[in-house]
C-alpha positions as CSV (number, residue, x, y, z in Angstrom):
1,M,61.9,67.0,-21.6
2,Q,60.7,66.7,-17.6
3,T,57.0,65.6,-17.1
4,P,54.4,67.8,-14.8
5,A,55.1,65.6,-11.7
6,Q,58.9,67.0,-12.3
7,I,58.3,70.2,-13.1
8,Q,55.9,70.4,-9.7
9,Q,58.1,68.8,-8.1
10,R,61.1,71.0,-9.0
11,W,58.9,74.5,-9.4
12,R,58.5,73.7,-5.0
13,F,61.6,73.0,-4.3
14,L,62.1,77.1,-5.4
15,R,59.7,78.3,-4.1
16,D,60.3,77.2,-0.9
17,L,63.5,78.3,-0.9
18,L,63.0,81.5,-2.3
19,Q,59.9,82.0,0.1
20,D,63.2,81.1,3.1
21,Q,65.4,83.7,1.9
22,L,62.7,86.6,1.8
23,A,61.9,85.0,5.1
24,R,64.7,85.9,6.2
25,F,65.2,89.8,4.1
26,E,62.0,90.8,6.0
27,G,63.0,89.3,10.0
28,G,67.0,91.1,9.3
29,T,69.0,88.3,9.2
30,L,69.6,88.8,5.5
31,H,70.3,91.9,3.6
32,V,69.2,92.1,0.0
33,R,71.3,94.6,-2.8
34,S,71.6,95.5,-5.8
35,N,74.4,98.2,-7.1
36,T,75.2,98.9,-3.2
37,V,71.8,99.5,-3.1
38,D,69.2,98.2,0.0
39,V,66.2,96.6,-2.4
40,S,62.7,98.0,-1.7
41,A,60.0,95.9,0.2
42,S,57.6,96.9,-2.7
43,A,60.1,95.1,-4.5
44,I,59.9,91.7,-2.2
45,A,56.2,92.2,-2.5
46,T,55.8,92.0,-5.8
47,L,58.3,88.5,-6.0
48,K,55.6,86.8,-3.4
49,R,52.9,88.2,-5.8
50,E,54.4,86.8,-8.5
51,V,55.8,83.2,-6.9
52,A,52.0,82.8,-5.9
53,E,50.4,83.2,-9.8
54,F,53.2,80.9,-10.3
55,D,51.3,78.6,-8.3
56,R,48.5,79.5,-9.4
57,L,49.9,78.2,-13.1
58,I,51.7,75.2,-12.4
59,L,49.0,73.8,-10.4
60,A,46.9,74.4,-13.1
61,G,48.6,72.4,-15.2
62,P,50.3,72.4,-18.8
63,T,47.7,73.0,-20.9
64,H,47.4,76.5,-19.5
65,V,51.2,77.3,-20.0
66,A,52.3,78.5,-23.9
67,V,55.1,76.6,-23.9
68,V,57.9,79.1,-26.1
69,P,60.0,76.8,-27.9
């Protein structure tokens, strides 16, 4: 089992990777397709909101996160 500090560190790495990819998508250097269809800007905005929400959960600590077995 990972410690809360390890989970935070892992999340920061994954968040930074995702944010970099989203920025490249918005800048036009990365093209995202799903079943040969361009992914909409609204999908990217949704991802950004959910990343921010997960940041808040991680910062709140383990007492605010339900663990599903």
